[in-house]
MARPA-627032 format. One record per residue (C-alpha): residue number from 1; x, y negated, z. Coordinates in steps of 0.001 Angstrom, whole numbers. Layout:
BEGIN
 pos      xx      yy      zz
 NUM       X       Y       Z
...
REM end
This chain:
BEGIN
 pos      xx      yy      zz
   1       0       0       0
   2    1436   -3388    -970
   3    1902   -6077    1648
   4     -33   -9338    1389
   5    1710  -12711    1366
   6     541  -13428    4918
   7    2012  -10095    6040
   8    5352  -11000    4485
   9    5300  -14414    6168
  10    4720  -12788    9546
  11    7489  -10275    8894
  12    9845  -13056    7825
  13    9044  -15013   11012
  14    9862  -11972   13117
  15   13136  -11382   11237
  16   14278  -14977   11649
  17   13370  -15169   15347
  18   15837  -14941   18232
  19   14319  -11686   19421
  20   16655   -8737   19971
  21   16818   -6405   16969
  22   15215   -3586   18976
  23   12157   -5783   19644
  24   12003   -6769   15970
  25   12078   -3129   14922
  26    9363   -2200   17391
  27    7162   -5079   16207
  28    7676   -4063   12589
  29    6761    -442   13320
  30    3661   -1513   15261
  31    2620   -3889   12480
  32    3053   -1205    9822
  33    1033    1318   11886
  34   -1715   -1201   12615
  35   -2132   -2667    9137
  36   -1106     313    7032
  37    1247   -1971    5114
  38    4851   -1061    4516
  39    7093   -4061    4980
  40   10226   -2348    3745
  41   10926   -4546     723
  42   14712   -4846     407
  43   14662   -6740   -2903
  44   12103   -9231   -1600
  45   14077   -9533    1643
  46   17190  -10607    -229
  47   15233  -13072   -2334
  48   13564  -14493     776
  49   16970  -14837    2453
  50   18372  -16786    -505
  51   15293  -18982    -726
  52   15481  -19763    2989
  53   19153  -20704    2683
  54   18427  -22914    -316
  55   15579  -24686    1457
  56   17764  -25054    4549
  57   20529  -26649    2459
  58   18042  -29086     926
  59   16687  -29924    4377
  60   20176  -30557    5775
  61   20994  -32726    2763
  62   17850  -34739    3408
  63   18827  -35172    7053
  64   22296  -36300    5993
  65   20843  -38766    3498
  66   18450  -40256    6039
  67   21152  -40433    8720
  68   23648  -42008    6331
  69   21028  -44450    5054
  70   20097  -45487    8599
  71   23735  -45966    9605
  72   24381  -47857    6359
  73   21444  -50156    7107
  74   22760  -50836   10617
  75   26241  -51444    9207
  76   24989  -53935    6638
  77   22580  -55786    8950
  78   24748  -56047   12083
  79   27451  -58713   11971
  80   29938  -56342   13611
  81   29134  -53321   11436
  82   28508  -50110   13343
  83   30043  -51481   16554
  84   27144  -53351   18121
  85   28129  -55183   21339
  86   31346  -53139   21402
  87   29464  -49801   21275
  88   29999  -47612   18210
  89   26412  -46821   17171
  90   27444  -43761   15164
  91   29259  -42227   18159
  92   26353  -43109   20459
  93   23867  -41429   18107
  94   26179  -38392   17893
  95   26186  -38083   21706
  96   22397  -38501   21936
  97   21767  -35991   19150
  98   24154  -33483   20716
  99   22405  -33742   24088
 100   19070  -33464   22260
 101   20193  -30343   20433
 102   21143  -28698   23722
 103   17877  -29754   25354
 104   15851  -28424   22416
 105   17960  -25304   21894
 106   14915  -23021   21700
 107   13103  -25247   19225
 108   13634  -25944   15557
 109   14279  -29603   16398
 110   17441  -28520   18209
 111   18991  -27543   14871
 112   17861  -30814   13310
 113   19389  -32796   16181
 114   22669  -30877   15857
 115   22788  -31605   12102
 116   22058  -35294   12647
 117   24725  -35449   15347
 118   27283  -33846   13045
 119   26452  -36396   10335
 120   26875  -39285   12788
 121   30219  -37926   13973
 122   31406  -37622   10371
 123   30509  -41276    9724
 124   32260  -42270   12962
 125   35487  -40539   11926
 126   35363  -41883    8377
 127   34935  -45478    9524
 128   37504  -45254   12322
 129   40074  -43319   10315
 130   39690  -45833    7515
 131   40415  -48718    9934
 132   43250  -46790   11607
 133   45026  -45962    8350
 134   44493  -49455    6967
 135   46112  -50956   10083
 136   49179  -48669    9948
REM end
């Protein structure tokens, strides 16, 4: 019996969860017994994995674009660039996003916060390395 799209979505959610593999296997077996659907679709599993990675890459690129655009806006509007009142905004946002990613570790927003923090730290190093190397 072929699995429905909703069955595959549920199976994919279980596979991508943080549950131990033994719990995932038990849930899969229970689901297959209960619904009569076989979820053993290795070709579809590989395709789903690649699609998820592609969507994840697009999402991270969007986060990077928004973060870079926001920092660029601050840099262009503030008279002192990204150092507002002596505080490097990019480093401050990195610290806040890192704390947020730890606080939301069990939520999808934790990953988003970690990505945003990494983008802010990259901007911080680019701008400070640029000034450091220009001065030396």
